[in-house]
N, C-alpha and C positions, 0 to 999 in steps of 0.2 A: 504494500500500500504506500510505502514511502516514495517509490518511483511515481506512482499515480499522483500523490500529493505534490511532488516537485514539478511534474508536468503541468498541473493546474496552476500552481503558485506562479509559474513563469508568465501567466496571462492575467494575473491580478493587477488591478489599478492601485495607485497610491492610497494607502489606508483601507483598502478593501479587505474584509475579514472572510475567511473561508469557513463556512458552516458545516459542510459535508463534502466528502470525496468518495467516489465509488466507481464501479465498473459493471458493465452488463454481464450476465451469466451466459457464457458461450455454449452451455449445454441446453439452453432453451432454443428449440429449433422452430417451432410452429407459432403462428399468430392467428388471430381470428380470420384474417384475410386468406389464410391457407385453405379454409373450407371451400373457397372458390378456386384458388390458384392451383391446388394439387390436382383436382379432376381436370381442370383446363390444361395443365401442363401435360398430363398423361394423354389427353385427347390430341393435343398439338403434336407431341413427340411421336405418338403412335401413327398418326396420319402421315407425318413427315417420313418416318421410317418405311411405312408401307409404300408411299409414293416413290421414294428413292429405290427401294428394292424392286418394285415393279418396273421402273424405268431401266434399271441396270439389267434385269433378267430379260426384258423384252428387246434389248439391243437398240434402244432409242438413241437418237443423235446425242453427241456429247453436250450440247447446250442444255438438254433436259436433265442430264446427270448433274451438270454444274448448277443448274437452277435450284435443285433440291438440297444441295449441300448446306446453304445458310439456314434453311428451315430445320434440317436435322440438327445442326449445331445449336440453334436456338432452343429446340426441343430438349436437347441434352442439358443445356443451361437451366431451363425451366424446371426440369425434373430433378436434377442433382446439383448442378453447378452453383445455383444461387445459395444453397445451404452451405457450401464450402466457402463462398465469398462472404456470406453473413457471419460465419464463425470466425474467419480471419479478421474481419472488421471488428467484431466484438472483442477479440483478444487484443486489438490495438487501440481500443477506445477507453477513455477515462472521462468521468463526469465530475463536475464540481458545482457547488451551490454557494452563493454569497447572499447577503441580504438584498442585493439589487439585481443579480444576474444568475442565469443558468449557463454553464460553460461546458462545451463538449470538445474534446481533443481526440482526433482519430489519427493515429500514426504521428509522424513528426511534423507534417506540414498542414494538416487539416484542422481548422479551428472554427468554431461557431459559438455564438452566444445569443441570449435572448433576455430581455428584461423579465424580472419575476413578477413585478407589480404592474397592474394596469393592462395585462394581457390575459386572454382566456387560458386557463390551465385545466387540462384534462388528466385525471388520475384514474388508472385502471389497475385493480388488483387481480392477480391470477386467482383461479377458483380455489386453489389450495392455500392461498394467502402467503405463499413463500416468495413471491416476486411482485414487483410493482412497475408500471410504466407511467411516466409523467411527461406530457407533451405541453410545451409552452408556445403560445401564439396561435394565430389563425391558420387553419388548414386549407382555406381557400376552396372555392367551388363546392360548397356544402360538405367539406371534409373529404372529397374525392381524391385530392392530391395526397392526403395523408394515408390513403389506402395502401400505397406501396412502401411506406416507411417500415423499416425493420423486416423486410421480406427477402432481401437479396435482389430486389428489383427497384431499389431506391433511385437508380439513375433515370427512371421514367419520369419522376417528379422533380428532378434536380432543377433548382431555380424557380420552380412554380409554387412551392410551399414554403412560406417564410417561418415555419415552426421549427423549434429545436426540441428534441426529445431525449429523455433518459429511458432506455428500453430494457426490460427484463432485469431490473435491479434486484439483487439477492438480499439487500438490506432494506426491506420496505419500511420498517418502523423508524430506522435512523433517518432515511430520506424524508419521510412524511413529517417527522418531528422538526427537521431542519427547514422544511418548506413552511410549516406553521410558524416557526421562528422568523423566517424571512418575511412573511406576510404581516407579522406583528411589528417588527422593528421599524 
């Protein structure tokens, strides 16, 4: 946790106090959006593989073989690759909460923050109560841009959703206490 704290401390403003530091749980794989995304990805990937197999077996022109390759690759990403990307991103992500800002650092170069006060805050606890997700800010288009957050398909909404989120945090009580303190200060 010291490495996490030092990564967040580097982004604090003068006099800013750090209330909470945490990381997402990389073992949490599924989100509510996966109720739609998993069947869709299986349909997409299955259709793409059947198409490509049919084209190859039938001896179709090379253009048809080449045409199907991106669809097969996208199907593989939807079915399995996005979970690998999501886990790698979670392992590189650190969250920090101050009385005025929510801070997210992913890797060495990616940094985003959001005000804590005066913005919509959405808190979702997991059914078992062991994890919490907190999203700060507007999700735009009736929350549709937030649909892809934390799914491995985040790049679809990049730049469209001005929200910042703490996803699948394994310390729900500590984060919610710090959030309550930030809203009181």
